C-alpha positions in Angstrom: 17.3 12.2 9.1 21.0 12.8 7.9 21.2 15.5 10.7 20.3 12.9 13.3 22.9 10.5 12.1 25.6 13.1 12.2 24.6 14.2 15.6 24.8 10.6 16.7 28.2 10.4 15.3 29.3 13.3 17.4 29.2 16.1 14.8 28.3 19.7 16.0 24.9 20.0 14.7 22.5 22.5 16.1 19.3 21.2 17.6 16.8 22.8 15.2 18.2 20.8 12.4 16.8 17.4 13.4 13.1 18.0 13.0 13.3 19.5 9.6 12.0 16.3 7.8 8.8 16.7 9.9 8.5 20.4 9.4 8.7 20.0 5.7 6.1 17.4 5.9 8.6 14.7 4.4 8.1 12.4 7.5 5.1 11.8 9.7 7.2 10.3 12.6 10.9 9.3 13.1 12.1 5.9 14.1 15.6 4.5 14.2 17.2 1.2 13.5 20.1 -0.7 15.0 20.9 1.9 17.6 22.6 1.2 20.9 20.9 2.3 24.0 23.3 5.2 24.4 22.3 6.4 20.8 18.8 5.7 21.4 18.6 8.2 24.4 20.7 10.6 22.5 18.4 10.6 19.6 15.3 10.9 21.8 16.8 14.1 23.2 16.9 15.5 19.6 13.5 14.6 18.3 10.5 12.5 19.4 11.4 8.9 18.5 8.3 6.7 17.9 10.1 3.2 17.0 13.2 1.2 17.4 14.0 -1.6 15.0 16.6 -4.1 16.1 17.4 -7.8 15.8 15.8 -10.0 18.4 15.1 -13.9 18.5 15.4 -16.8 20.8 19.2 -16.7 20.5 20.1 -13.1 20.0 18.9 -11.2 23.1 21.1 -8.1 23.5 18.2 -5.8 23.4 16.8 -7.3 26.6 19.5 -5.5 28.6 18.7 -2.0 27.7 17.0 -1.1 24.5 13.7 -3.2 25.1 13.2 -2.0 28.7 13.8 1.7 27.4 11.2 1.3 24.7 8.6 0.0 27.2 9.3 2.7 29.7 9.0 5.4 27.1 6.0 4.0 25.1 8.3 3.5 22.1 7.2 0.8 19.5 9.8 -2.0 19.2 10.2 -3.7 15.7 11.9 -7.0 16.0 13.8 -8.1 12.8 15.6 -11.3 12.2 13.1 -13.1 14.3 14.1 -16.6 13.0 17.9 -15.9 13.1 18.2 -15.7 9.4 16.3 -19.0 8.8 18.2 -21.0 11.3 15.3 -21.3 13.7 13.1 -22.9 11.1 15.3 -26.0 11.9 16.1 -26.9 8.3 20.0 -26.7 8.6 21.4 -30.0 9.8 24.9 -28.9 9.2 26.7 -25.7 8.5 25.2 -24.5 5.2 27.1 -23.4 2.1 25.2 -20.2 0.9 25.6 -18.7 -2.6 28.2 -16.0 -3.1 25.6 -13.2 -2.9 23.8 -14.3 0.2 24.6 -12.2 3.3 24.5 -15.2 5.6 27.8 -16.3 4.5 29.2 -13.7 6.8 27.0 -14.5 9.8 29.0 -16.2 12.5 26.2 -18.5 13.7 26.3 -20.4 10.6 29.8 -21.5 11.4 31.8 -23.4 14.0 31.0 -23.7 17.7 28.2 -21.2 17.6 26.3 -23.2 14.9 26.8 -26.4 17.1 25.3 -24.8 20.1 22.3 -23.3 18.3 21.8 -26.6 16.6 21.8 -28.3 20.0 19.2 -25.9 21.2 17.1 -26.4 18.2 17.0 -30.2 18.4 15.8 -29.8 22.0 13.2 -27.3 21.0 11.9 -29.5 18.1 10.0 -32.1 20.6 8.6 -29.2 22.5 7.2 -27.7 19.2 5.9 -31.2 18.3 4.2 -31.5 21.6 2.4 -28.1 21.2 1.5 -29.1 17.6 3.4 -26.2 16.0 6.3 -25.9 13.6 9.7 -24.6 15.0 8.9 -21.4 13.0 5.8 -20.9 14.9 7.3 -21.7 18.2 10.1 -19.1 17.7 7.7 -16.4 16.5 5.2 -17.1 19.3 7.9 -16.7 21.9 8.9 -13.4 20.4 5.4 -12.1 20.4 5.1 -13.0 24.0 8.0 -10.8 25.1 6.8 -7.6 26.8 7.4 -4.6 24.7 7.6 -6.2 21.3 5.2 -4.3 19.1 5.9 -5.9 15.7 7.8 -8.9 14.4 9.3 -8.4 10.9 9.4 -11.9 9.2 10.5 -12.3 5.7 9.3 -15.1 3.5 10.5 -16.5 0.2 7.5 -18.5 -1.1 3.9 -19.5 -0.3 4.8 -22.4 2.0 6.9 -20.1 4.1 4.1 -17.4 4.2 1.6 -20.0 5.4 3.9 -21.0 8.1 4.8 -17.6 9.2 1.2 -16.2 9.0 -0.7 -19.2 10.1 -4.0 -18.4 11.7 -3.8 -21.1 14.3 -1.3 -19.3 16.5 -1.9 -19.7 20.2 -0.2 -17.7 22.9 2.5 -19.7 24.7 1.8 -20.3 28.4 4.2 -19.0 31.0 5.4 -22.5 31.8 6.2 -23.1 28.1 8.1 -19.6 27.8 10.1 -20.8 30.8 10.9 -24.2 29.2 12.1 -22.6 26.1 14.3 -20.2 28.0 15.7 -23.0 29.9 16.5 -24.9 26.7 18.3 -22.1 25.0 20.2 -21.2 28.3 21.4 -24.7 28.7 23.1 -24.5 25.2 25.2 -21.6 26.1 27.1 -22.2 29.1 29.0 -19.2 30.6 32.9 -19.3 30.7 34.9 -18.5 33.6 38.4 -17.2 33.2 41.4 -19.1 34.5 44.1 -17.6 36.5 46.5 -17.9 33.5 44.0 -15.8 31.4 43.8 -13.2 34.0 47.5 -12.9 34.0 47.7 -12.7 30.3 44.9 -10.2 30.0 46.8 -7.7 32.1 48.9 -6.9 29.0 45.8 -6.8 26.5 43.6 -4.0 25.3 41.1 -2.3 27.5 38.1 -4.0 25.9 39.6 -7.4 26.1 40.5 -6.9 29.7 37.0 -5.7 30.4 35.6 -8.9 29.0 37.9 -11.2 30.9 37.2 -9.4 34.1 33.5 -10.3 33.6 34.0 -13.9 32.7 32.9 -15.3 36.1 30.7 -18.2 35.0 27.5 -16.4 35.8 27.3 -13.0 34.1 25.6 -13.3 30.6 27.4 -12.2 27.7 24.5 -9.8 26.8 25.1 -8.1 30.2 28.9 -7.9 29.5 28.4 -6.2 26.2 25.7 -3.8 27.6 27.9 -2.6 30.4 30.8 -2.0 28.1 28.4 0.0 25.8 27.3 2.0 28.9 30.7 3.6 29.0 29.9 5.5 25.6 32.7 4.0 23.7 32.6 1.7 20.6 29.7 -0.5 21.2 30.0 -4.1 21.9 27.4 -6.9 21.4 27.1 -10.4 22.8 28.2 -12.0 19.4 31.6 -10.4 19.8 31.9 -11.7 23.4 31.0 -15.1 22.2 33.6 -15.1 19.3 36.2 -13.9 21.7 35.4 -16.7 24.3 35.5 -19.3 21.7 39.1 -18.2 20.8 39.9 -18.4 24.6 38.5 -21.9 24.7 40.8 -23.1 21.9 43.7 -22.0 24.1 42.3 -23.6 27.2 42.2 -20.2 28.9 38.6 -20.6 30.3 36.5 -23.3 32.0 32.8 -24.0 32.1 
């Protein structure tokens, strides 16, 4: 596996090194985690890849642009982790939480500022939909994920018996196409797409290449996930939608974009 990671990092590793774990019976199959679509294709050229594990939930949909379609097309299992956005989609956070010092969620941007507000707004609109269906917000979020084409396994963590009963409830029912569309519409409405002002376009002319690329794509219609995927297509340092959103929030504070 180390050989694969070194190859993906650009090291000059000869092809026969990658399958060593399988030849030595140390691994039955090889899967990868948190790879960009560029890295995923490169890895598949080294050794057969059987699975990809990446974050995916109602809010964080980067994989829909490239990775998930690739997995479907190549019969690669997709394992979705962080399906509840680190607990946010349970609906239990009414205000930005204060996590303990050792909790990794202290560093996650969606528990802070404007992104928390946007997600909370969507959750409050999803809540009556879940009640109408007779399920919890947790079940609604997991059922939505299980309905996405190409998702093989949903990796949901639990901390106690109550959470386990909610996550692994036996009364799960598939969501109808109309319900799936309603969920998507609610989420989309909470995340308006910014449009660059003329002032921003002038200022961006002197910025770095990645910032200029983002600004050029702020047209009020292009999803931030698509912006990130198209930048990553170039084979440079990868970009994800979360980074685009944080950058746009900074532009909003300076009145450099409109909605």
